[in-house]
N, C-alpha and C positions, 0 to 999 in steps of 0.2 A: 639576614643578608641574602638568603636564597629565595625569599618570599616571592619576589617579582617573577623570577625564572620558573618557580614551581607553579604559580598560578597560570603563567603563559603556557607551560606544558599541559596543564589540566584543560585550559581553554582550547588549545589546539587539538587535544585528544578528543574533547567533546565535539568539536567541529568535524573531525574526521568520523566520529560515530554517526553524526547526523548525515554527512555526505554519504557514507556507506549504507545507511538506511534508505536514503533516496535512491541510490544506484540499485540496491536489492529490489526495490519496488517499482523499478522503471516500467515493468510489464504488468503491474497490478491495476486492474480496471478501477477507475474512480479514485485512485490514490492521489493525495495532495502532498507535495513535497514540503519539507521544513527547512528552516534557516536559523542558524545560531546568531543571536544578537548579543554583543558583548558590552560591558560597562567597565570603566576604570575604577580602581579602589584607592582611597586616600585615608590615611590615619588621622584621627582627630588630634588637634594640637591642644596641650594643656592650657596655653595662653590664648587660645582661640585664633591664633594666626597660623595659617598653614600655607600660605602662598609660597614659601621658600622650601617646602618639603616635597621631596619626590614621592610619586605614587608608590603604593605597595603591591601593584599588580592589576590583574584583570579578573572579572568574573563573568559567568554566563547570565546575562540579565533575563533572557527569555528565549525559548525555542518557538519561533513563529511559524505557523503553518501557512502555506501560500495557497489560498483558495482561488487561484486563477483557473480559467476554463481550459480543460484538457482537449486534445483533438478528438473529433468524433469520427469513428470508423464503422463501416457497415458490418453486419453480422449475419450469419445464416439462421440464427435462431429467432423466430418471430416474437419470442417473449423477451428478447433483449431490448431494453429501452434506455435512451440516453437523455440527459437534460442539457439543453442548449440555453444557458443563462443561469440565473440565480435559483437557489432553492435546493432542497434535499428531499429524497424519498423518505417517507415516514414509515417505519416498520415497527413491528411488535414481536418480541421474543420472550417467552416465559413471563409475560405480563408487563415487561419493561419496554418503554418506548425508546427507539434509537433512530438515528438519521444517517442516511448514506447517499453517496453519489454513484454507487455501483448498481447499475440496473439490470444485472444478469439475473433473470427470474426463471422459474419453472413451476409447473403445476404439481401440487401434491395430490394425494388420493381423494381428498375432500373437495378439490377444485380451487383451493387457495393458491395464491401466488407467493412463492417463497424464494429466498436466495439460498446460496450454498450453505449458510449457517443456520437455515431453518427459520429465519425471521420472516414474518408475514407482511406483505405489502398492504397498507391501508388506504382507504378512500371512501367514497360514497357508493351505496348500492342502489339498485333501481327496483321499482315495483314490476308486476307482471306485464304492465303496458309499456315498459321501457322508460318510464319517467324517473329521473335522478332524484333521489331523496337526500337532500343536503342536511347536514347536521354534524354531530361529532363523527370524526372518521372511525371507521371500523375495519377489521381485516376483510379484504376483497375475497369473495367466494364467487367463482364463475358458475353461473346457473346453466347446466347443460341440458335442462329439460326441454322437450320439444315444444315448438310453437303450436298452440291450439288452432284448429281451423276456425275461420270466421265466415259466416254466411253472408253472401252478397245481398245488400239491401238497397244499395244506390249504385247507379251507373250514369255515366255522362258521355254523350257523343257530341263531337263538333265536326262538321264537314261543310264543304261548299257544294251545294247542288246546282249544277250548271243551268243558268237561265236559258240556254240554247237547247236543252234537252226537250225532246217531244214525248208525248204520251205513248206507251207501248201499244202497238197495233194488235197484239195478241192478248186476249182476256179470256177468263178471269185470272187473277193472280194465282200463281202456283210456285211454291218455293223451289220445286224441282225443275222449273223451266225458266231459264234466265231471259227468255224473250218476253216474259210477263212483267218485268220490273226493270228499273233504270240503274239502280245501285244497290249493292249489298255490303254491309259492314259486319264484322264479326268481333265479339268481345268475349274473352274468357271470364267466366263467372263461377262461383263456388257454392255448393249446397251446404247443409248444416254439418255434414261430416267432412267437408273439405274436398269433396269430389268435384272434379273439373267438368264444366259444361261449356259448349259454345253457344253464346247468345247471338243469334243472327238477326240483323235488322235489314228490312227490305224497304226501298223507297220507290214509290210509283207515282209518276207525275200525272196529274189529272187536268189541271188548267194552268194558266200563266204562272201563278205563284203559289199553287196548292199541290201538296204532296201527301198521299196516303202512306202510312207506315204500318208494316206488317212485321211479325216476329216468328222466330223458330228456335227450337232448342235441339242442339246436336244435329243440325241439318234437317229436322223434321218439324213441319208446321205445328204450332202449339195446339191447334184444334185436333190433329191426329194423335198427338201425345196425350191430350186430355181424355179422348175417347178410349185410348189404350189403358188408362188407369183404372178402368172398370174391372180389369182382371186382377188388380190389386185390392180393390175395395169390395167387390161382390162376394157375398158370403158363400154362395154356391161354388164359385171358383176356388175360394179358400179351402172349402171342404174337399173338393176334388184333388187339389194339390196335396193336402194332408193325407188323403187316401193313397195317392201315389207314393208318397214318401214312406207311408206305413207298409206298403207292399215291398219296395226295394230294400228296406231295412228290416224286413221280417225274418223270422227264423222258422223253418229252414230257408236257405236262400231261394228266392223265387226263380222259376225257369222263364225262358223267353216269352212263351205265349201269355204268361201271367203278367209280365212287365208290359207287354204290348197292349193287353186289354186295359191296364191301368192308364196307359198313355191315351188310348182312344176314349176312355171315360173322361179323362181331363178335357181333351179337345172338344168333346161333345157338350161340355158345359161352358168352357171359355169361349168357344167360337160364337155361339148364339148370344152370349152376354155382350161380346164386342160388336156383333151385328146390331143389337138394339141400340147401343150407344152411338154407332155410326148413323143409323137411321134418324135418331133424335138430333144429330148434328147436321142432317141434310145431305147424306151421302147419296150420290147418283145411283140409279138402278144398276148401272154397270159395275160400280164398286160393291154394291150389295151382292150382286151375283158372283163376283170374284171372291168375296169373302166367304160366301155360303159354300162355294166349291172347296174351300180349304179345310172345312171341317165335315165334309160330306163324302162318303165313299163314292167312287174309288180313289178320289184325290185326297182323302183325309190325311192331313199332316201328322195326326196322331197314330196312324197305322205304319209309319216309317220307323223301323227298328232304330233304337238309340236316341229317339227324339224325347228329350226331357221336357217338363213343362216350360222351362225357360226357352228352349229351342222352339217349342210350339208357339209360345207367345211371340217370339221374333218372327216366325213365319206368318202368323196371322196378321201382325201389324206392318209387315214389309210392304211398302208401296201404297199404304192406306192414304188416300187423298180425300179430304173433306173441304167443303166450302170455307174459304179463308175469311176471317173476321179481322179487320184492321184494328190496331191497338191505339191509333190516334191519327190526327191529320195536322201537318204543319202548314202554316200560311206565311208567306213573305210579302213585305210591302214593296213599293216601287224603288226603295233604296236598297233592296236586297237583304233586309234584315228581318228577323222573325217579328211578327206582329201579334202580340198577345190579344190586343183588342179585336183584330179580325178573326182570330181563332175562337174568341168568345161568342162571335156572331153565328158560328156554324151550328147545324142541327145534327147531332147533339153538340152542345157547346164544348170546345176543347180548351184545355189549360195545361201548363207544364208544372211539374213533370208528369209524364204518362205513368200510370200504375200498371205494370205489365207482370202477368203470372206466367212463369215457365213451369209446366208440368214436368215431373221427373218420372221417367219410365225407361227401362225396367227398374223395379224396386231395388234400391241399394241400401235400404235401412235409414236413409235420411228423411227429412220432411218431404212430403209428396209434392209440394209446390214451392217454387222460389218466387217470392213477391219483391219485385224490384222497382223502385221509384226511378224512372229513367228520364233524364233531363237532356234537352238539345240546345240549351242556351249557348249562344255564340256561333251557332250555325248560320250560314249565309246562302244566298242565291245570287251569285255574281256571274257575269259572262266569263267564260273560260271552262276549263275542265272540271269535272266533278272530282273532288279530292277529299280525302279523309284527314282530319287532324288528330292529334293524340286523344285516345278515349281513356276513360277511367272507371274504376269500380272499387268498392271498399272491402271486398272479400279476400280470403286467402286460404290455401290449402295448409295442412299441417306440415311441419318441417323440423328436421333435426339439425342441431348445431354442427357446422362443418369446420369453421375457423373463426378466429377473432383476432383483433389487433387494436393497439391503442393509437389514438389520433394525437395531433399536437396539443389538443386541449385536455388530454388525459382521459377522454371518453373511450372506454373499451367497447368497440362495436362488434357484435357477433353477426356472422353471416350464416344463413340457414339454407338447407337443400331446396326449399321452395322459392329461392331467390330474394327472400326478404331479409332485412337486417334490423337489428334493434340494439340500443345501448344495454350493456350488461352491468357496467359500473363505471365510476370515474376515479381516477388516481388523483390524489391531492399531493401538494408539495408543502414543505415547511421552510421558512426562512427566519433569520434571527437579526436582531439589531446589531449584534457583534458576532460574526461567525468566528472571529479569532478567539472568542472566549469559549468555544465548544470544547468539551472534554473528549479526547480520543479514547476509544475503547478497544481498538484493534478490530480486525475483520472488516476493515473499510467502514467503520461505524463511528459515530459521535454521539454524545449525550449533551443535553442542555446543562447549563451551569448558571450560577449567579452572575458570572461575567458575560455570558451570552444573551441573557434575557429570555423571556418566554417565547416559544415558537409562534410564528404568524402563519396560520394555515390558510391555504388558498388553492384555487384551481390553476393548472399550468397556463401561462399566458397572461394572467391577471396581475396587475401591479408590478412588483419586482420579481415575480416568478418566471422562470424560463419556460420555454416550450419543449414538449417531448418529441422524440423521434424514435419510432419503432424500428426493430431490426438493426439496431446500431448500439455501439457502446461508447462511453467516454474513457479514453485511455488516460494513463497517468500523465500528470503535467510536468513530470521530471524532464529536464533537458539534459541529456546524457553528456553532451559536449561541455556545457557549462559546469556540470558536476565534476567532470574529470579535471577541468582547469582549476576548480575550487579545491580539488583534492591535492593538486600539485602546490597550490598556494598554502594550504594548511600544513602540508608536510614541510615546506620551507619555514613556516612560522615555528613549527615544532623544533626544527633543527636549530633555528636561531635562538630560541629560548633555552634549548639545551646548551648552546654555546655560551650564553650569559652565565649559566650555572658553572660551566667549566672555567670561565674566566674568573668568576668570583672565588672559586675554589683555589685557583692559582694565586689570587691576591691573598687569600687567607693563609695559604701555605707559606707565602713570603713573609707574612707578619709572624707566623709561628717560628719560622727559621731565624728571626732576628735574635741576636745574642746580646 
């Protein structure tokens, strides 16, 4: 007699439990609310006819999770990530795979991305060149190692050399004298250790469509730099430097006159070696006399207290000017475009790219020469101002990881101190044929089941996968207003079912009281 009312009380109580759970998780990131779905109950009739029988109550047929999109809110944590659309984060904890919409992650001590429960976010890793290695998803580990330096081997310049420019009246070319060239461009290049150097290119107009090109390194013509390298390669200079170092690091500590004598011994070897190199490069008599005065008393730079071999080298090479040798010649046709055919007719024949050698001095431990294949394709000679377009080169200095963030496609891009960036990993998402069939595990996680089907793995933005948004979270999809209204309704249902039990009790009492 009381079956209907009791089942109604149980159903209303279960509904209140679900509503209470929804309200309790209204602030839980990534939480998906649930809804009780009821079904009526009928007793089977012995004669197979039950059309005239009253039902025997209600049962909770299913607790359905509502996988609707929650609102996305910004966050101050750069590792907070939200999913805008379908899909779940794929995580691994203690070897078990779980799925979650909660994208609140942090770094652990190994560089892994984990959530509050210690579950590791999975995805694709990259190789040392930043190429994403797709395959089976693995726990993401952020590689915080430094970027290795890359030596510059290629450079590209694009510019418009004005056709109205006239040849400089002051000759010969001198990198230190802007009156001897029409245009200078500068490009940062890198040696084998990642050291930065300024590759200067100078353009000197000779005739209507012909321009001679010269080069410098760190503001010094490459001819002077090449001559200075003799103080790195010459064995006598090496021995004199080693002798100086032996004196200053000797025991007992040397006195001032001893150190001064070692300095002079060094300049007495380095100066003549540089003079021979300058003479071989065609230095003028004036330049030779000036250089000789720098290592000859009474103006010997080695006789100045505190002048180390490095300071002596700097003093000897300062202002060294040698006859410039052009690195190439550009020829433009009457349409203002580079003419490879006309360049090939020059003596000697010219072709692109120019192979330019930048000598490195002073010695910083890197390769002594930067060999750079330099292209000028795309340059023009039009009427108008001489202007430079974007230049390029393929080298880089070393750099340490400063920050990283995930893009909408799941690619985690690292930014380095040298201004470069490269992919570190890619987050993958998982989706299911029936998300309603997922098994809730708590802690904002679900597991696949026979009802959900196997996971479909893919990159964010592909197919039915949503896109990611960094520095944001997906809040609970619980509508508090609706839940409070539902709670009032469930309360009324509970009261009404209780009333049916009370009424049936009254009827039963009447029957019992019959005499």
